[in-house]
mmCIF file as Biopython writes it, N, C-alpha, C and O atoms, coordinates in Angstrom:
data_model
#
loop_
_atom_site.group_PDB
_atom_site.id
_atom_site.type_symbol
_atom_site.label_atom_id
_atom_site.label_alt_id
_atom_site.label_comp_id
_atom_site.label_asym_id
_atom_site.label_entity_id
_atom_site.label_seq_id
_atom_site.pdbx_PDB_ins_code
_atom_site.Cartn_x
_atom_site.Cartn_y
_atom_site.Cartn_z
_atom_site.occupancy
_atom_site.B_iso_or_equiv
_atom_site.auth_seq_id
_atom_site.auth_asym_id
_atom_site.pdbx_PDB_model_num
ATOM 1   N N  . MET A ? 1  ? -8.710  82.718 -55.609 1.0 0.0 1  A 1 
ATOM 2   C CA . MET A ? 1  ? -8.475  82.630 -54.479 1.0 0.0 1  A 1 
ATOM 3   C C  . MET A ? 1  ? -9.558  81.517 -53.678 1.0 0.0 1  A 1 
ATOM 4   O O  . MET A ? 1  ? -10.763 81.700 -53.851 1.0 0.0 1  A 1 
ATOM 5   N N  . THR A ? 2  ? -9.232  80.697 -53.055 1.0 0.0 2  A 1 
ATOM 6   C CA . THR A ? 2  ? -9.976  79.800 -52.442 1.0 0.0 2  A 1 
ATOM 7   C C  . THR A ? 2  ? -10.149 79.931 -50.953 1.0 0.0 2  A 1 
ATOM 8   O O  . THR A ? 2  ? -9.120  80.465 -50.538 1.0 0.0 2  A 1 
ATOM 9   N N  . GLY A ? 3  ? -10.924 79.705 -50.016 1.0 0.0 3  A 1 
ATOM 10  C CA . GLY A ? 3  ? -11.572 80.190 -48.513 1.0 0.0 3  A 1 
ATOM 11  C C  . GLY A ? 3  ? -10.790 78.580 -47.535 1.0 0.0 3  A 1 
ATOM 12  O O  . GLY A ? 3  ? -11.343 78.139 -46.528 1.0 0.0 3  A 1 
ATOM 13  N N  . ASN A ? 4  ? -10.037 78.218 -47.873 1.0 0.0 4  A 1 
ATOM 14  C CA . ASN A ? 4  ? -9.355  77.181 -47.095 1.0 0.0 4  A 1 
ATOM 15  C C  . ASN A ? 4  ? -8.311  77.663 -46.582 1.0 0.0 4  A 1 
ATOM 16  O O  . ASN A ? 4  ? -7.525  76.816 -46.157 1.0 0.0 4  A 1 
ATOM 17  N N  . GLN A ? 5  ? -7.928  79.057 -46.432 1.0 0.0 5  A 1 
ATOM 18  C CA . GLN A ? 5  ? -6.904  79.706 -45.177 1.0 0.0 5  A 1 
ATOM 19  C C  . GLN A ? 5  ? -7.645  80.853 -44.612 1.0 0.0 5  A 1 
ATOM 20  O O  . GLN A ? 5  ? -7.968  81.846 -45.264 1.0 0.0 5  A 1 
ATOM 21  N N  . ARG A ? 6  ? -7.866  80.679 -43.503 1.0 0.0 6  A 1 
ATOM 22  C CA . ARG A ? 6  ? -8.430  81.658 -42.706 1.0 0.0 6  A 1 
ATOM 23  C C  . ARG A ? 6  ? -7.516  83.153 -42.627 1.0 0.0 6  A 1 
ATOM 24  O O  . ARG A ? 6  ? -8.161  84.088 -42.152 1.0 0.0 6  A 1 
ATOM 25  N N  . LYS A ? 7  ? -6.177  83.447 -43.016 1.0 0.0 7  A 1 
ATOM 26  C CA . LYS A ? 7  ? -5.834  84.801 -43.016 1.0 0.0 7  A 1 
ATOM 27  C C  . LYS A ? 7  ? -6.173  85.523 -44.253 1.0 0.0 7  A 1 
ATOM 28  O O  . LYS A ? 7  ? -6.271  86.749 -44.199 1.0 0.0 7  A 1 
ATOM 29  N N  . ASN A ? 8  ? -6.387  84.822 -45.501 1.0 0.0 8  A 1 
ATOM 30  C CA . ASN A ? 8  ? -7.294  85.284 -46.867 1.0 0.0 8  A 1 
ATOM 31  C C  . ASN A ? 8  ? -8.814  85.746 -46.501 1.0 0.0 8  A 1 
ATOM 32  O O  . ASN A ? 8  ? -9.498  86.345 -47.330 1.0 0.0 8  A 1 
ATOM 33  N N  . ILE A ? 9  ? -9.415  85.341 -44.862 1.0 0.0 9  A 1 
ATOM 34  C CA . ILE A ? 9  ? -10.905 85.704 -45.295 1.0 0.0 9  A 1 
ATOM 35  C C  . ILE A ? 9  ? -10.370 86.860 -44.009 1.0 0.0 9  A 1 
ATOM 36  O O  . ILE A ? 9  ? -9.575  86.786 -43.072 1.0 0.0 9  A 1 
ATOM 37  N N  . LYS A ? 10 ? -11.419 88.079 -44.637 1.0 0.0 10 A 1 
ATOM 38  C CA . LYS A ? 10 ? -11.713 89.194 -43.702 1.0 0.0 10 A 1 
ATOM 39  C C  . LYS A ? 10 ? -13.413 89.846 -43.526 1.0 0.0 10 A 1 
ATOM 40  O O  . LYS A ? 10 ? -14.276 90.000 -44.390 1.0 0.0 10 A 1 
ATOM 41  N N  . ILE A ? 11 ? -13.428 90.013 -42.660 1.0 0.0 11 A 1 
ATOM 42  C CA . ILE A ? 11 ? -15.179 90.652 -42.526 1.0 0.0 11 A 1 
ATOM 43  C C  . ILE A ? 11 ? -14.988 91.673 -43.283 1.0 0.0 11 A 1 
ATOM 44  O O  . ILE A ? 11 ? -13.992 92.392 -43.197 1.0 0.0 11 A 1 
ATOM 45  N N  . GLY A ? 12 ? -16.813 91.995 -44.874 1.0 0.0 12 A 1 
ATOM 46  C CA . GLY A ? 12 ? -16.730 92.749 -45.611 1.0 0.0 12 A 1 
ATOM 47  C C  . GLY A ? 12 ? -15.977 92.012 -46.736 1.0 0.0 12 A 1 
ATOM 48  O O  . GLY A ? 12 ? -15.935 92.611 -47.811 1.0 0.0 12 A 1 
ATOM 49  N N  . LEU A ? 13 ? -15.488 91.035 -46.676 1.0 0.0 13 A 1 
ATOM 50  C CA . LEU A ? 13 ? -15.018 90.477 -47.981 1.0 0.0 13 A 1 
ATOM 51  C C  . LEU A ? 13 ? -16.208 90.057 -48.474 1.0 0.0 13 A 1 
ATOM 52  O O  . LEU A ? 13 ? -17.216 89.900 -47.785 1.0 0.0 13 A 1 
ATOM 53  N N  . LYS A ? 14 ? -16.119 89.846 -49.791 1.0 0.0 14 A 1 
ATOM 54  C CA . LYS A ? 14 ? -17.349 89.364 -50.733 1.0 0.0 14 A 1 
ATOM 55  C C  . LYS A ? 14 ? -16.875 87.920 -50.939 1.0 0.0 14 A 1 
ATOM 56  O O  . LYS A ? 14 ? -15.668 87.796 -51.143 1.0 0.0 14 A 1 
ATOM 57  N N  . VAL A ? 15 ? -17.692 86.708 -50.920 1.0 0.0 15 A 1 
ATOM 58  C CA . VAL A ? 15 ? -17.347 85.505 -50.955 1.0 0.0 15 A 1 
ATOM 59  C C  . VAL A ? 15 ? -18.492 84.838 -51.676 1.0 0.0 15 A 1 
ATOM 60  O O  . VAL A ? 15 ? -19.458 85.547 -51.955 1.0 0.0 15 A 1 
ATOM 61  N N  . GLU A ? 16 ? -18.509 83.183 -52.113 1.0 0.0 16 A 1 
ATOM 62  C CA . GLU A ? 16 ? -19.292 82.312 -52.248 1.0 0.0 16 A 1 
ATOM 63  C C  . GLU A ? 16 ? -19.209 81.452 -51.216 1.0 0.0 16 A 1 
ATOM 64  O O  . GLU A ? 16 ? -18.068 81.225 -50.813 1.0 0.0 16 A 1 
ATOM 65  N N  . ILE A ? 17 ? -20.089 80.922 -50.687 1.0 0.0 17 A 1 
ATOM 66  C CA . ILE A ? 17 ? -20.089 79.774 -49.723 1.0 0.0 17 A 1 
ATOM 67  C C  . ILE A ? 17 ? -20.822 78.648 -50.134 1.0 0.0 17 A 1 
ATOM 68  O O  . ILE A ? 17 ? -21.598 78.686 -51.088 1.0 0.0 17 A 1 
ATOM 69  N N  . VAL A ? 18 ? -20.565 77.444 -49.315 1.0 0.0 18 A 1 
ATOM 70  C CA . VAL A ? 18 ? -21.692 76.385 -49.466 1.0 0.0 18 A 1 
ATOM 71  C C  . VAL A ? 18 ? -22.140 76.490 -48.625 1.0 0.0 18 A 1 
ATOM 72  O O  . VAL A ? 18 ? -21.373 76.890 -47.749 1.0 0.0 18 A 1 
ATOM 73  N N  . GLU A ? 19 ? -23.729 76.242 -48.124 1.0 0.0 19 A 1 
ATOM 74  C CA . GLU A ? 19 ? -24.620 75.881 -47.407 1.0 0.0 19 A 1 
ATOM 75  C C  . GLU A ? 19 ? -24.583 74.771 -46.936 1.0 0.0 19 A 1 
ATOM 76  O O  . GLU A ? 19 ? -24.715 74.015 -47.899 1.0 0.0 19 A 1 
ATOM 77  N N  . LYS A ? 20 ? -24.439 73.929 -45.625 1.0 0.0 20 A 1 
ATOM 78  C CA . LYS A ? 20 ? -24.678 72.734 -45.476 1.0 0.0 20 A 1 
ATOM 79  C C  . LYS A ? 20 ? -25.619 71.935 -46.085 1.0 0.0 20 A 1 
ATOM 80  O O  . LYS A ? 20 ? -25.070 70.992 -46.655 1.0 0.0 20 A 1 
ATOM 81  N N  . HIS A ? 21 ? -26.906 71.934 -46.201 1.0 0.0 21 A 1 
ATOM 82  C CA . HIS A ? 21 ? -27.974 71.740 -46.984 1.0 0.0 21 A 1 
ATOM 83  C C  . HIS A ? 21 ? -27.550 71.684 -48.756 1.0 0.0 21 A 1 
ATOM 84  O O  . HIS A ? 21 ? -28.213 70.973 -49.511 1.0 0.0 21 A 1 
ATOM 85  N N  . ASN A ? 22 ? -26.856 72.182 -49.057 1.0 0.0 22 A 1 
ATOM 86  C CA . ASN A ? 22 ? -26.540 72.324 -50.367 1.0 0.0 22 A 1 
ATOM 87  C C  . ASN A ? 22 ? -24.801 71.386 -50.664 1.0 0.0 22 A 1 
ATOM 88  O O  . ASN A ? 22 ? -24.359 71.105 -51.778 1.0 0.0 22 A 1 
ATOM 89  N N  . GLN A ? 23 ? -24.463 71.234 -50.002 1.0 0.0 23 A 1 
ATOM 90  C CA . GLN A ? 23 ? -22.791 70.361 -49.545 1.0 0.0 23 A 1 
ATOM 91  C C  . GLN A ? 23 ? -22.944 69.397 -51.176 1.0 0.0 23 A 1 
ATOM 92  O O  . GLN A ? 23 ? -22.080 69.333 -52.051 1.0 0.0 23 A 1 
ATOM 93  N N  . LYS A ? 24 ? -24.301 68.744 -51.182 1.0 0.0 24 A 1 
ATOM 94  C CA . LYS A ? 24 ? -24.221 67.492 -52.502 1.0 0.0 24 A 1 
ATOM 95  C C  . LYS A ? 24 ? -24.558 67.880 -53.566 1.0 0.0 24 A 1 
ATOM 96  O O  . LYS A ? 24 ? -24.322 67.280 -54.615 1.0 0.0 24 A 1 
ATOM 97  N N  . THR A ? 25 ? -25.128 68.882 -53.476 1.0 0.0 25 A 1 
ATOM 98  C CA . THR A ? 25 ? -25.047 69.417 -54.878 1.0 0.0 25 A 1 
ATOM 99  C C  . THR A ? 25 ? -23.963 70.664 -55.709 1.0 0.0 25 A 1 
ATOM 100 O O  . THR A ? 25 ? -23.751 70.676 -56.921 1.0 0.0 25 A 1 
ATOM 101 N N  . GLY A ? 26 ? -23.474 71.498 -54.856 1.0 0.0 26 A 1 
ATOM 102 C CA . GLY A ? 26 ? -22.419 72.695 -54.851 1.0 0.0 26 A 1 
ATOM 103 C C  . GLY A ? 26 ? -22.708 73.609 -55.186 1.0 0.0 26 A 1 
ATOM 104 O O  . GLY A ? 26 ? -21.913 74.358 -55.754 1.0 0.0 26 A 1 
ATOM 105 N N  . ILE A ? 27 ? -24.611 74.078 -54.860 1.0 0.0 27 A 1 
ATOM 106 C CA . ILE A ? 27 ? -24.654 75.199 -54.663 1.0 0.0 27 A 1 
ATOM 107 C C  . ILE A ? 27 ? -24.295 76.586 -54.405 1.0 0.0 27 A 1 
ATOM 108 O O  . ILE A ? 27 ? -24.593 76.760 -53.223 1.0 0.0 27 A 1 
ATOM 109 N N  . LEU A ? 28 ? -23.882 77.516 -54.810 1.0 0.0 28 A 1 
ATOM 110 C CA . LEU A ? 28 ? -22.733 78.381 -53.950 1.0 0.0 28 A 1 
ATOM 111 C C  . LEU A ? 28 ? -23.937 79.455 -54.043 1.0 0.0 28 A 1 
ATOM 112 O O  . LEU A ? 28 ? -24.720 79.676 -54.966 1.0 0.0 28 A 1 
ATOM 113 N N  . THR A ? 29 ? -23.767 80.254 -52.309 1.0 0.0 29 A 1 
ATOM 114 C CA . THR A ? 29 ? -24.366 81.345 -51.829 1.0 0.0 29 A 1 
ATOM 115 C C  . THR A ? 29 ? -23.259 82.748 -52.244 1.0 0.0 29 A 1 
ATOM 116 O O  . THR A ? 29 ? -22.171 82.571 -51.698 1.0 0.0 29 A 1 
ATOM 117 N N  . GLU A ? 30 ? -23.279 83.294 -52.587 1.0 0.0 30 A 1 
ATOM 118 C CA . GLU A ? 30 ? -22.934 84.501 -52.725 1.0 0.0 30 A 1 
ATOM 119 C C  . GLU A ? 30 ? -23.215 85.775 -51.464 1.0 0.0 30 A 1 
ATOM 120 O O  . GLU A ? 30 ? -24.417 86.017 -51.353 1.0 0.0 30 A 1 
ATOM 121 N N  . GLY A ? 31 ? -22.436 86.492 -50.649 1.0 0.0 31 A 1 
ATOM 122 C CA . GLY A ? 31 ? -22.366 87.287 -49.827 1.0 0.0 31 A 1 
ATOM 123 C C  . GLY A ? 31 ? -21.620 87.996 -49.240 1.0 0.0 31 A 1 
ATOM 124 O O  . GLY A ? 31 ? -20.457 87.973 -49.643 1.0 0.0 31 A 1 
ATOM 125 N N  . ILE A ? 32 ? -21.913 88.814 -48.189 1.0 0.0 32 A 1 
ATOM 126 C CA . ILE A ? 32 ? -20.422 89.404 -47.776 1.0 0.0 32 A 1 
ATOM 127 C C  . ILE A ? 32 ? -20.222 88.951 -45.899 1.0 0.0 32 A 1 
ATOM 128 O O  . ILE A ? 32 ? -21.062 89.007 -45.002 1.0 0.0 32 A 1 
ATOM 129 N N  . VAL A ? 33 ? -19.225 88.654 -45.871 1.0 0.0 33 A 1 
ATOM 130 C CA . VAL A ? 33 ? -18.567 88.299 -44.464 1.0 0.0 33 A 1 
ATOM 131 C C  . VAL A ? 33 ? -18.989 89.118 -43.300 1.0 0.0 33 A 1 
ATOM 132 O O  . VAL A ? 33 ? -18.356 90.142 -43.039 1.0 0.0 33 A 1 
ATOM 133 N N  . SER A ? 34 ? -20.415 88.608 -42.286 1.0 0.0 34 A 1 
ATOM 134 C CA . SER A ? 34 ? -20.066 89.357 -41.420 1.0 0.0 34 A 1 
ATOM 135 C C  . SER A ? 34 ? -19.197 88.446 -40.245 1.0 0.0 34 A 1 
ATOM 136 O O  . SER A ? 34 ? -18.245 89.160 -39.928 1.0 0.0 34 A 1 
ATOM 137 N N  . ARG A ? 35 ? -19.159 87.552 -39.708 1.0 0.0 35 A 1 
ATOM 138 C CA . ARG A ? 35 ? -18.210 86.944 -39.058 1.0 0.0 35 A 1 
ATOM 139 C C  . ARG A ? 35 ? -17.639 85.433 -39.492 1.0 0.0 35 A 1 
ATOM 140 O O  . ARG A ? 35 ? -18.200 84.655 -40.264 1.0 0.0 35 A 1 
ATOM 141 N N  . ILE A ? 36 ? -16.346 85.221 -38.774 1.0 0.0 36 A 1 
ATOM 142 C CA . ILE A ? 36 ? -15.522 84.278 -39.241 1.0 0.0 36 A 1 
ATOM 143 C C  . ILE A ? 36 ? -15.808 82.836 -38.086 1.0 0.0 36 A 1 
ATOM 144 O O  . ILE A ? 36 ? -15.330 83.117 -36.987 1.0 0.0 36 A 1 
ATOM 145 N N  . LEU A ? 37 ? -16.224 81.927 -38.097 1.0 0.0 37 A 1 
ATOM 146 C CA . LEU A ? 37 ? -16.798 81.333 -37.044 1.0 0.0 37 A 1 
ATOM 147 C C  . LEU A ? 37 ? -15.581 79.804 -36.880 1.0 0.0 37 A 1 
ATOM 148 O O  . LEU A ? 37 ? -15.676 79.083 -35.887 1.0 0.0 37 A 1 
ATOM 149 N N  . THR A ? 38 ? -14.636 79.546 -37.862 1.0 0.0 38 A 1 
ATOM 150 C CA . THR A ? 38 ? -13.920 78.611 -37.689 1.0 0.0 38 A 1 
ATOM 151 C C  . THR A ? 38 ? -12.862 79.382 -37.320 1.0 0.0 38 A 1 
ATOM 152 O O  . THR A ? 38 ? -12.470 80.386 -37.915 1.0 0.0 38 A 1 
ATOM 153 N N  . ASN A ? 39 ? -12.113 78.596 -35.700 1.0 0.0 39 A 1 
ATOM 154 C CA . ASN A ? 39 ? -11.374 79.097 -35.360 1.0 0.0 39 A 1 
ATOM 155 C C  . ASN A ? 39 ? -9.505  78.819 -35.490 1.0 0.0 39 A 1 
ATOM 156 O O  . ASN A ? 39 ? -8.566  79.482 -35.052 1.0 0.0 39 A 1 
ATOM 157 N N  . SER A ? 40 ? -9.557  77.559 -36.284 1.0 0.0 40 A 1 
ATOM 158 C CA . SER A ? 40 ? -7.878  76.888 -36.582 1.0 0.0 40 A 1 
ATOM 159 C C  . SER A ? 40 ? -7.996  78.185 -38.202 1.0 0.0 40 A 1 
ATOM 160 O O  . SER A ? 40 ? -8.813  78.908 -38.772 1.0 0.0 40 A 1 
ATOM 161 N N  . SER A ? 41 ? -6.193  77.646 -38.305 1.0 0.0 41 A 1 
ATOM 162 C CA . SER A ? 41 ? -5.686  78.565 -38.843 1.0 0.0 41 A 1 
ATOM 163 C C  . SER A ? 41 ? -5.974  78.087 -40.629 1.0 0.0 41 A 1 
ATOM 164 O O  . SER A ? 41 ? -5.924  78.933 -41.522 1.0 0.0 41 A 1 
ATOM 165 N N  . THR A ? 42 ? -6.275  76.567 -40.904 1.0 0.0 42 A 1 
ATOM 166 C CA . THR A ? 42 ? -6.851  75.940 -42.413 1.0 0.0 42 A 1 
ATOM 167 C C  . THR A ? 42 ? -7.983  75.240 -42.210 1.0 0.0 42 A 1 
ATOM 168 O O  . THR A ? 42 ? -8.533  75.195 -41.109 1.0 0.0 42 A 1 
ATOM 169 N N  . HIS A ? 43 ? -8.270  74.845 -42.898 1.0 0.0 43 A 1 
ATOM 170 C CA . HIS A ? 43 ? -9.946  73.419 -43.040 1.0 0.0 43 A 1 
ATOM 171 C C  . HIS A ? 43 ? -9.693  73.461 -44.319 1.0 0.0 43 A 1 
ATOM 172 O O  . HIS A ? 43 ? -9.497  74.342 -45.155 1.0 0.0 43 A 1 
ATOM 173 N N  . PRO A ? 44 ? -9.762  71.726 -44.283 1.0 0.0 44 A 1 
ATOM 174 C CA . PRO A ? 44 ? -9.959  71.494 -45.618 1.0 0.0 44 A 1 
ATOM 175 C C  . PRO A ? 44 ? -11.247 71.837 -46.414 1.0 0.0 44 A 1 
ATOM 176 O O  . PRO A ? 44 ? -11.324 72.048 -47.624 1.0 0.0 44 A 1 
ATOM 177 N N  . HIS A ? 45 ? -12.063 71.850 -45.659 1.0 0.0 45 A 1 
ATOM 178 C CA . HIS A ? 45 ? -13.237 71.915 -47.005 1.0 0.0 45 A 1 
ATOM 179 C C  . HIS A ? 45 ? -14.071 73.469 -47.179 1.0 0.0 45 A 1 
ATOM 180 O O  . HIS A ? 45 ? -15.212 73.798 -47.502 1.0 0.0 45 A 1 
ATOM 181 N N  . GLY A ? 46 ? -12.494 74.379 -46.669 1.0 0.0 46 A 1 
ATOM 182 C CA . GLY A ? 46 ? -13.016 75.771 -46.696 1.0 0.0 46 A 1 
ATOM 183 C C  . GLY A ? 46 ? -13.362 76.458 -45.057 1.0 0.0 46 A 1 
ATOM 184 O O  . GLY A ? 46 ? -13.710 75.759 -44.106 1.0 0.0 46 A 1 
ATOM 185 N N  . ILE A ? 47 ? -13.241 77.433 -45.020 1.0 0.0 47 A 1 
ATOM 186 C CA . ILE A ? 47 ? -13.382 78.010 -43.761 1.0 0.0 47 A 1 
ATOM 187 C C  . ILE A ? 47 ? -14.771 78.620 -43.408 1.0 0.0 47 A 1 
ATOM 188 O O  . ILE A ? 47 ? -15.404 79.402 -44.117 1.0 0.0 47 A 1 
ATOM 189 N N  . LYS A ? 48 ? -15.122 78.151 -42.239 1.0 0.0 48 A 1 
ATOM 190 C CA . LYS A ? 48 ? -16.855 78.744 -41.792 1.0 0.0 48 A 1 
ATOM 191 C C  . LYS A ? 48 ? -17.085 80.168 -41.537 1.0 0.0 48 A 1 
ATOM 192 O O  . LYS A ? 48 ? -16.545 80.730 -40.584 1.0 0.0 48 A 1 
ATOM 193 N N  . VAL A ? 49 ? -17.880 80.787 -42.369 1.0 0.0 49 A 1 
ATOM 194 C CA . VAL A ? 49 ? -18.580 82.229 -41.791 1.0 0.0 49 A 1 
ATOM 195 C C  . VAL A ? 49 ? -19.907 82.064 -41.545 1.0 0.0 49 A 1 
ATOM 196 O O  . VAL A ? 49 ? -20.526 81.015 -41.360 1.0 0.0 49 A 1 
ATOM 197 N N  . LYS A ? 50 ? -20.335 83.315 -41.559 1.0 0.0 50 A 1 
ATOM 198 C CA . LYS A ? 50 ? -21.429 83.682 -41.364 1.0 0.0 50 A 1 
ATOM 199 C C  . LYS A ? 50 ? -21.620 85.197 -42.501 1.0 0.0 50 A 1 
ATOM 200 O O  . LYS A ? 50 ? -20.756 86.025 -42.785 1.0 0.0 50 A 1 
ATOM 201 N N  . LEU A ? 51 ? -23.206 85.125 -43.003 1.0 0.0 51 A 1 
ATOM 202 C CA . LEU A ? 51 ? -22.636 86.144 -43.806 1.0 0.0 51 A 1 
ATOM 203 C C  . LEU A ? 51 ? -23.803 87.372 -43.536 1.0 0.0 51 A 1 
ATOM 204 O O  . LEU A ? 51 ? -24.747 86.899 -42.903 1.0 0.0 51 A 1 
ATOM 205 N N  . GLU A ? 52 ? -23.920 88.302 -43.737 1.0 0.0 52 A 1 
ATOM 206 C CA . GLU A ? 52 ? -24.867 89.796 -43.326 1.0 0.0 52 A 1 
ATOM 207 C C  . GLU A ? 52 ? -26.141 89.272 -43.881 1.0 0.0 52 A 1 
ATOM 208 O O  . GLU A ? 52 ? -27.051 90.096 -43.971 1.0 0.0 52 A 1 
ATOM 209 N N  . SER A ? 53 ? -26.389 87.980 -44.293 1.0 0.0 53 A 1 
ATOM 210 C CA . SER A ? 53 ? -27.657 88.113 -44.593 1.0 0.0 53 A 1 
ATOM 211 C C  . SER A ? 53 ? -28.327 86.686 -43.587 1.0 0.0 53 A 1 
ATOM 212 O O  . SER A ? 53 ? -29.458 86.200 -43.586 1.0 0.0 53 A 1 
ATOM 213 N N  . GLY A ? 54 ? -26.933 86.271 -42.691 1.0 0.0 54 A 1 
ATOM 214 C CA . GLY A ? 54 ? -27.349 85.602 -41.542 1.0 0.0 54 A 1 
ATOM 215 C C  . GLY A ? 54 ? -27.171 84.391 -42.146 1.0 0.0 54 A 1 
ATOM 216 O O  . GLY A ? 54 ? -27.646 83.615 -41.317 1.0 0.0 54 A 1 
ATOM 217 N N  . LYS A ? 55 ? -26.636 83.490 -43.428 1.0 0.0 55 A 1 
ATOM 218 C CA . LYS A ? 55 ? -26.797 82.339 -44.095 1.0 0.0 55 A 1 
ATOM 219 C C  . LYS A ? 55 ? -24.745 81.904 -43.306 1.0 0.0 55 A 1 
ATOM 220 O O  . LYS A ? 55 ? -23.673 82.508 -43.266 1.0 0.0 55 A 1 
ATOM 221 N N  . ILE A ? 56 ? -25.316 80.456 -42.823 1.0 0.0 56 A 1 
ATOM 222 C CA . ILE A ? 56 ? -23.529 79.984 -42.853 1.0 0.0 56 A 1 
ATOM 223 C C  . ILE A ? 56 ? -23.413 78.932 -43.944 1.0 0.0 56 A 1 
ATOM 224 O O  . ILE A ? 56 ? -24.168 78.323 -44.702 1.0 0.0 56 A 1 
ATOM 225 N N  . GLY A ? 57 ? -22.050 79.005 -43.659 1.0 0.0 57 A 1 
ATOM 226 C CA . GLY A ? 57 ? -21.708 78.048 -44.796 1.0 0.0 57 A 1 
ATOM 227 C C  . GLY A ? 57 ? -19.685 78.256 -45.145 1.0 0.0 57 A 1 
ATOM 228 O O  . GLY A ? 57 ? -19.058 79.308 -45.022 1.0 0.0 57 A 1 
ATOM 229 N N  . ARG A ? 58 ? -19.248 77.205 -45.476 1.0 0.0 58 A 1 
ATOM 230 C CA . ARG A ? 58 ? -18.153 77.581 -45.772 1.0 0.0 58 A 1 
ATOM 231 C C  . ARG A ? 58 ? -17.352 77.940 -47.193 1.0 0.0 58 A 1 
ATOM 232 O O  . ARG A ? 58 ? -17.489 77.342 -48.261 1.0 0.0 58 A 1 
ATOM 233 N N  . VAL A ? 59 ? -16.577 78.949 -46.950 1.0 0.0 59 A 1 
ATOM 234 C CA . VAL A ? 59 ? -16.123 79.431 -47.964 1.0 0.0 59 A 1 
ATOM 235 C C  . VAL A ? 59 ? -15.371 78.841 -48.964 1.0 0.0 59 A 1 
ATOM 236 O O  . VAL A ? 59 ? -14.311 78.232 -48.822 1.0 0.0 59 A 1 
ATOM 237 N N  . LYS A ? 60 ? -16.128 79.108 -50.228 1.0 0.0 60 A 1 
ATOM 238 C CA . LYS A ? 60 ? -15.262 78.100 -51.826 1.0 0.0 60 A 1 
ATOM 239 C C  . LYS A ? 60 ? -14.667 78.751 -52.632 1.0 0.0 60 A 1 
ATOM 240 O O  . LYS A ? 60 ? -13.695 78.393 -53.298 1.0 0.0 60 A 1 
ATOM 241 N N  . ASN A ? 61 ? -15.479 80.271 -52.639 1.0 0.0 61 A 1 
ATOM 242 C CA . ASN A ? 61 ? -14.124 81.450 -53.463 1.0 0.0 61 A 1 
ATOM 243 C C  . ASN A ? 61 ? -14.349 82.365 -52.836 1.0 0.0 61 A 1 
ATOM 244 O O  . ASN A ? 61 ? -15.355 82.424 -52.128 1.0 0.0 61 A 1 
ATOM 245 N N  . ILE A ? 62 ? -13.069 83.771 -52.968 1.0 0.0 62 A 1 
ATOM 246 C CA . ILE A ? 62 ? -13.111 84.650 -52.433 1.0 0.0 62 A 1 
ATOM 247 C C  . ILE A ? 62 ? -13.401 85.876 -53.702 1.0 0.0 62 A 1 
ATOM 248 O O  . ILE A ? 62 ? -12.334 86.256 -54.186 1.0 0.0 62 A 1 
ATOM 249 N N  . ILE A ? 63 ? -14.529 86.487 -54.259 1.0 0.0 63 A 1 
ATOM 250 C CA . ILE A ? 63 ? -14.537 87.392 -55.121 1.0 0.0 63 A 1 
ATOM 251 C C  . ILE A ? 63 ? -13.890 88.620 -54.547 1.0 0.0 63 A 1 
ATOM 252 O O  . ILE A ? 63 ? -14.056 89.164 -53.455 1.0 0.0 63 A 1 
ATOM 253 N N  . GLU A ? 64 ? -13.051 88.942 -55.639 1.0 0.0 64 A 1 
ATOM 254 C CA . GLU A ? 64 ? -12.142 90.227 -55.513 1.0 0.0 64 A 1 
ATOM 255 C C  . GLU A ? 64 ? -12.942 91.662 -56.840 1.0 0.0 64 A 1 
ATOM 256 O O  . GLU A ? 64 ? -12.416 92.771 -56.941 1.0 0.0 64 A 1 
#
């Protein structure tokens, strides 16, 4: 499942994000969502979230 739709993302969900400085390389960071930062229902590059670790990025994959 991809992270382009806000309805798919819940606090406490395990996801893979791409941080701003890793967008060119595509390096993904795994973590648990602590806050959803994007207000719109969809975003073409992924919904922006903050992880429990404090890292911020756009959701690329939802891990089930």
